[in-house]
C-alpha positions as CSV (number, residue, x, y, z in Angstrom):
1,M,165.4,-46.2,-176.9
2,N,167.4,-49.3,-177.6
3,Y,164.7,-51.9,-176.8
4,R,163.9,-54.4,-179.6
5,H,161.1,-56.8,-178.9
6,A,162.6,-59.2,-181.5
7,F,164.9,-60.4,-178.8
8,H,162.0,-61.5,-176.7
9,A,159.2,-62.3,-179.2
10,G,157.4,-65.6,-178.5
11,N,158.7,-65.9,-175.0
12,F,156.6,-67.0,-172.0
13,A,155.5,-63.4,-171.4
14,D,154.3,-63.0,-174.9
15,L,152.2,-66.2,-174.6
16,H,150.6,-65.0,-171.4
17,K,150.0,-61.5,-172.8
18,H,148.7,-62.5,-176.2
19,A,146.4,-65.3,-175.0
20,I,144.8,-63.0,-172.4
21,L,144.7,-60.0,-174.8
22,L,142.9,-62.0,-177.5
23,A,140.4,-63.3,-174.9
24,M,139.7,-59.8,-173.7
25,L,139.3,-58.5,-177.2
26,S,136.8,-61.3,-178.0
27,A,134.9,-60.7,-174.8
28,L,134.6,-57.0,-175.6
29,Q,133.5,-57.7,-179.1
30,A,130.7,-59.8,-177.7
31,D,129.0,-56.7,-176.6
32,N,128.4,-55.7,-180.2
33,E,129.8,-52.2,-179.7
34,A,132.4,-50.9,-182.1
35,L,135.9,-50.8,-180.6
36,A,138.6,-48.1,-181.0
37,V,141.8,-49.9,-180.1
38,I,145.0,-47.9,-179.4
39,D,148.2,-49.9,-179.0
40,T,150.6,-47.5,-177.2
41,H,153.8,-49.5,-177.9
42,A,153.1,-51.6,-180.9
43,G,156.5,-52.6,-182.1
44,A,157.2,-54.1,-185.6
45,G,154.0,-56.2,-185.7
46,G,155.7,-59.5,-186.5
47,Y,158.9,-61.3,-185.8
48,D,161.2,-63.9,-187.4
49,L,162.1,-66.3,-184.7
50,A,164.9,-67.7,-186.9
51,G,166.5,-64.3,-187.1
52,E,169.6,-63.2,-185.3
53,M,168.0,-61.4,-182.4
54,A,165.6,-64.2,-181.5
55,R,168.2,-66.9,-181.9
56,R,170.6,-64.9,-179.7
57,S,168.2,-64.7,-176.8
58,G,166.7,-68.2,-177.2
59,E,163.6,-67.1,-175.4
60,A,161.2,-68.3,-178.0
61,Q,162.5,-71.8,-177.7
62,A,161.3,-71.8,-174.1
63,G,158.1,-70.2,-175.1
64,I,156.1,-70.5,-178.4
65,F,158.1,-73.6,-179.5
66,R,157.2,-75.4,-176.3
67,L,153.6,-74.4,-176.8
68,K,153.5,-75.6,-180.4
69,A,154.9,-79.0,-179.4
70,A,152.5,-79.4,-176.4
71,V,149.6,-81.9,-176.6
72,D,147.9,-80.6,-173.5
73,A,147.6,-76.8,-174.2
74,P,144.3,-75.4,-173.1
75,G,141.9,-73.8,-175.5
76,V,142.8,-70.3,-174.4
77,F,145.9,-70.6,-176.6
78,Q,144.1,-71.7,-179.7
79,P,143.4,-68.2,-181.2
80,L,147.1,-67.4,-180.8
81,L,148.2,-70.7,-182.4
82,D,145.7,-70.1,-185.2
83,A,147.3,-66.7,-185.8
84,V,150.8,-68.2,-185.9
85,R,149.6,-70.8,-188.5
86,L,148.0,-68.1,-190.6
87,M,151.2,-66.0,-190.6
88,N,153.2,-69.0,-191.6
89,G,151.0,-70.1,-194.5
90,G,149.1,-72.7,-192.6
91,K,152.1,-74.2,-190.8
92,L,153.6,-73.7,-187.4
93,G,156.7,-72.0,-188.7
94,D,159.3,-69.4,-187.4
95,L,157.2,-66.3,-187.8
96,Y,155.5,-64.9,-184.7
97,P,152.7,-62.2,-184.7
98,G,152.9,-59.2,-182.4
99,S,149.9,-57.5,-180.9
100,P,149.2,-55.3,-184.0
101,R,148.9,-58.3,-186.3
102,L,146.9,-60.3,-183.7
103,I,144.4,-57.5,-183.1
104,A,144.1,-56.3,-186.7
105,R,143.1,-59.7,-188.0
106,A,140.4,-60.0,-185.3
107,L,138.8,-56.6,-186.1
108,R,135.2,-56.4,-187.2
109,N,134.0,-53.9,-189.9
110,G,133.1,-51.3,-187.3
111,D,136.3,-51.7,-185.2
112,R,139.5,-49.7,-185.8
113,Y,143.0,-50.0,-184.6
114,V,145.9,-47.6,-184.2
115,G,149.4,-48.9,-183.4
116,C,151.9,-46.4,-182.1
117,E,155.6,-46.8,-182.4
118,L,158.5,-44.3,-182.0
119,R,161.5,-46.2,-183.4
120,D,162.0,-45.4,-187.1
121,D,162.8,-48.9,-188.2
122,D,160.0,-50.6,-186.3
123,A,157.6,-47.9,-187.3
124,D,158.4,-48.7,-191.0
125,L,157.9,-52.4,-190.4
126,L,154.6,-51.7,-188.6
127,R,153.3,-49.7,-191.5
128,K,154.1,-52.6,-193.8
129,T,152.5,-55.1,-191.4
130,L,149.2,-53.1,-191.2
131,A,149.0,-51.9,-194.8
132,P,146.7,-54.8,-195.9
133,Q,144.3,-54.2,-193.0
134,P,141.7,-51.6,-194.0
135,H,140.7,-50.9,-190.4
136,A,144.2,-50.6,-188.9
137,R,146.9,-48.0,-189.3
138,A,150.4,-47.3,-187.9
139,L,151.3,-44.0,-186.3
140,Q,154.8,-42.9,-185.4
141,A,153.9,-41.0,-182.2
142,D,154.0,-41.2,-178.4
143,G,151.5,-43.9,-177.5
144,F,150.6,-42.5,-174.1
145,D,149.8,-39.1,-175.6
146,T,147.8,-40.6,-178.4
147,A,145.7,-42.7,-176.1
148,V,144.7,-39.7,-174.0
149,K,144.0,-37.5,-177.0
150,N,141.9,-40.0,-178.9
151,A,140.1,-42.0,-176.3
152,G,136.3,-41.5,-176.6
153,R,136.4,-40.3,-180.2
154,G,134.1,-42.9,-181.7
155,G,133.7,-46.4,-180.5
156,R,134.5,-47.9,-177.1
157,A,138.1,-47.2,-176.3
158,F,140.3,-50.3,-175.7
159,I,143.8,-49.2,-174.8
160,V,146.7,-51.7,-174.9
161,I,149.7,-50.6,-173.0
162,D,153.0,-52.5,-173.2
163,P,156.0,-50.2,-172.8
164,P,159.6,-51.5,-172.8
165,F,160.1,-50.2,-169.2
166,E,163.5,-48.7,-170.2
167,R,162.4,-45.2,-168.9
168,P,162.2,-44.7,-165.2
169,D,158.8,-42.9,-165.6
170,D,157.0,-45.7,-167.5
171,Y,155.1,-46.9,-164.5
172,D,154.0,-43.4,-163.6
173,R,153.0,-42.7,-167.2
174,I,150.8,-45.8,-167.3
175,V,149.0,-44.6,-164.1
176,A,148.6,-41.1,-165.5
177,T,147.4,-42.3,-168.9
178,A,144.9,-44.7,-167.3
179,R,143.5,-41.9,-165.1
180,A,143.3,-39.4,-168.1
181,V,141.7,-42.0,-170.4
182,L,139.0,-42.9,-167.8
183,S,138.3,-39.2,-167.2
184,R,137.6,-38.7,-170.9
185,T,135.5,-41.9,-171.3
186,A,134.5,-43.8,-168.2
187,D,133.7,-47.0,-170.1
188,A,137.2,-47.4,-171.6
189,A,138.8,-50.8,-171.3
190,L,142.6,-51.1,-170.7
191,A,145.0,-54.0,-170.9
192,I,148.4,-53.3,-169.4
193,W,151.4,-55.6,-169.5
194,L,154.3,-55.3,-167.1
195,P,157.3,-57.4,-166.1
196,I,157.6,-58.8,-162.6
197,K,161.2,-58.6,-161.3
198,D,160.6,-57.8,-157.6
199,L,157.5,-57.7,-155.5
200,E,158.0,-54.2,-154.2
201,T,157.8,-52.6,-157.7
202,F,154.8,-54.7,-158.6
203,D,152.9,-54.0,-155.4
204,A,153.6,-50.3,-155.7
205,F,152.2,-50.2,-159.2
206,L,149.0,-52.0,-158.1
207,R,148.6,-49.6,-155.2
208,A,148.9,-46.6,-157.6
209,M,146.4,-48.2,-160.0
210,E,143.9,-48.6,-157.2
211,T,143.9,-44.8,-156.8
212,V,142.6,-44.7,-160.4
213,T,139.9,-47.3,-160.3
214,N,138.5,-50.2,-158.2
215,D,137.8,-52.2,-161.3
216,L,141.1,-54.1,-161.8
217,L,141.5,-57.6,-163.0
218,V,145.1,-58.8,-162.3
219,A,146.6,-61.9,-163.9
220,E,150.0,-62.6,-162.3
221,L,152.4,-65.2,-163.6
222,R,155.7,-66.1,-161.9
223,L,158.0,-68.6,-163.5
224,R,160.5,-68.6,-160.6
225,P,160.7,-67.1,-157.1
226,L,161.5,-63.4,-156.9
227,T,165.0,-63.8,-155.6
228,D,166.9,-62.0,-158.4
229,P,165.5,-58.6,-159.3
230,M,167.8,-58.4,-162.3
231,K,165.8,-61.1,-164.1
232,M,162.3,-61.0,-165.5
233,N,160.9,-63.6,-163.1
234,G,157.4,-63.2,-164.3
235,C,154.9,-60.9,-165.8
236,A,151.4,-59.6,-165.3
237,M,148.4,-58.4,-167.2
238,V,146.5,-55.6,-165.3
239,M,143.1,-54.9,-166.9
240,I,140.4,-52.4,-166.5
241,G,136.8,-53.0,-167.8
242,A,137.5,-56.6,-168.5
243,P,134.4,-58.8,-168.9
244,T,134.0,-61.6,-166.4
245,S,134.8,-64.3,-168.9
246,V,138.4,-63.0,-169.1
247,D,139.0,-64.3,-165.6
248,A,138.7,-67.9,-166.6
249,A,140.9,-67.4,-169.7
250,A,143.6,-65.8,-167.6
251,V,143.5,-68.7,-165.1
252,Q,143.8,-71.2,-167.9
253,A,146.8,-69.4,-169.5
254,G,148.6,-68.7,-166.3
255,D,148.2,-72.1,-164.7
256,W,149.4,-74.0,-167.8
257,L,152.4,-71.7,-168.3
258,A,153.4,-71.9,-164.6
259,A,153.1,-75.7,-164.7
260,R,154.8,-76.3,-168.0
261,L,157.3,-73.6,-168.4
262,G,158.0,-72.5,-164.8
263,E,160.6,-73.6,-162.3
264,P,159.8,-75.0,-158.8
265,G,158.3,-72.1,-156.9
266,G,156.5,-70.7,-159.9
267,R,152.8,-69.8,-159.7
268,S,149.9,-68.1,-161.3
269,R,147.2,-66.0,-159.6
270,V,144.2,-64.2,-161.0
271,W,142.1,-61.8,-158.9
272,R,139.9,-58.7,-158.9
273,T,140.3,-55.7,-156.7
């Protein structure tokens, strides 16, 4: 695979994904049950937004840098902004945390985290990122397979799925993985990120997920009308087993991003199936 998240780190989709992911993690932890988090496509764990790849895309300038400069950002973004400050030594600098760093720093003593990454270079970086975290580890392995094999082996399973969508079967593998995980442990929680380029692909995925479970929370964000399927016009978080408090967090995040970062015709919707 050629995908490198460094090109896209800190963009609008990361803000949407990470704010909602942290809200869901916090809500699950409120149940006082130990969590076993498996991140199927963890990436490097952290990114330098002053680096060549981030500067070449410019996506962070329209994302995290806009958020950091905002005076009206809702509270749902505060845990993410706190993590950015921590990574930058107390300042809002150019380093941006990926999901492994965000989740690992929020783990309790009974929780554990496994981040899966296949690329050799990103897997090496992920190991270094997680090395100081006693309850987190990096694994160079297929994340879909790892989630299915390990779900239900101690602690409530929380599966984070965020593939690069370079493979034509990524959508099918998400559905199959969700079905297999829930068959192993019915109380598993899942947080799935996906891009929105065209409505047909998005709707087909949701229909497929509805054959797996009737417990879906969908947070859809569109920054622009779906007129060009070659662009990432928006993104969505599709969640299973999300506590009800996550709904309000998703509404806060999506509404602000659509209003502040979106073009005319952009919108945010949050609903349960």
